[in-house]
C-alpha positions as CSV (number, residue, x, y, z in Angstrom):
1,M,29.8,-201.6,-188.0
2,M,28.7,-204.2,-185.5
3,D,31.7,-203.4,-183.3
4,Y,30.7,-199.8,-183.2
5,I,27.1,-200.7,-182.2
6,T,28.4,-203.0,-179.5
7,E,30.8,-200.5,-178.1
8,T,28.1,-197.8,-178.2
9,V,25.5,-199.9,-176.4
10,E,28.0,-201.1,-173.8
11,G,29.2,-197.5,-173.3
12,N,25.7,-196.3,-172.6
13,K,24.2,-198.3,-169.8
14,L,20.8,-196.6,-170.0
15,L,20.3,-197.8,-173.6
16,E,21.4,-201.3,-172.7
17,T,19.0,-201.3,-169.7
18,L,16.2,-200.0,-171.9
19,A,16.7,-202.7,-174.5
20,D,16.9,-205.4,-171.9
21,I,13.6,-204.2,-170.3
22,A,11.8,-204.1,-173.7
23,Y,13.2,-207.6,-174.5
24,I,12.0,-209.0,-171.1
25,A,8.6,-207.4,-171.5
26,G,8.3,-208.9,-175.0
27,Q,9.3,-212.3,-173.7
28,R,6.6,-212.1,-171.1
29,G,4.0,-211.1,-173.8
30,F,3.4,-207.7,-172.3
31,F,1.5,-205.2,-174.5
32,S,-0.9,-202.6,-173.0
33,G,-2.5,-201.9,-176.3
34,D,-0.6,-198.6,-176.8
35,S,2.9,-199.0,-178.0
36,R,3.8,-195.4,-177.5
37,E,2.7,-195.6,-173.9
38,D,4.6,-198.8,-173.4
39,I,7.8,-197.3,-174.8
40,A,7.5,-194.3,-172.6
41,E,7.0,-196.6,-169.6
42,F,10.1,-198.7,-170.5
43,I,12.2,-195.5,-170.7
44,S,11.0,-194.4,-167.3
45,W,11.7,-197.9,-165.8
46,A,15.2,-197.9,-167.3
47,K,16.0,-194.5,-165.8
48,E,14.6,-195.7,-162.4
49,F,16.6,-199.0,-162.5
50,E,19.8,-197.1,-163.3
51,A,19.1,-194.6,-160.5
52,L,18.4,-197.3,-158.0
53,N,21.6,-199.2,-159.0
54,E,24.0,-196.4,-159.6
55,D,26.3,-197.8,-156.9
56,T,25.7,-201.5,-157.5
57,D,28.8,-203.5,-158.2
58,W,27.8,-205.7,-161.1
59,D,30.8,-208.0,-160.4
60,E,29.1,-208.9,-157.1
61,T,25.4,-208.7,-158.2
62,D,24.0,-210.5,-161.2
63,Y,22.7,-207.8,-163.5
64,Q,20.4,-210.0,-165.5
65,Q,18.7,-211.4,-162.4
66,A,18.3,-208.0,-160.8
67,L,16.9,-206.5,-164.0
68,E,14.5,-209.4,-164.6
69,A,13.2,-209.1,-161.0
70,F,12.8,-205.3,-161.4
71,T,11.0,-205.7,-164.7
72,D,8.7,-208.5,-163.5
73,N,7.7,-206.4,-160.6
74,K,6.9,-203.4,-162.8
75,L,4.9,-205.7,-165.2
76,R,2.9,-207.0,-162.3
77,I,2.2,-203.5,-161.0
78,G,1.2,-202.4,-164.5
79,L,-1.2,-205.4,-164.9
80,A,-2.9,-205.0,-161.5
């Protein structure tokens, strides 16, 4: 079962990105007070990140650093 989940997540970059964004936001203690709104925002951010990086070579660019910088920027914008 775990192999299936791992293969599915790895096969769907958007889901992996969404999970990573939610994880990073949680680590940063982000919560707007409306979990449904936060989830909708994270989905939007994941789509935006994937669109911005559709041609990125992740063998040359560090995915985790890029995603953390993107998410931190979004969190700052949301808190402003």
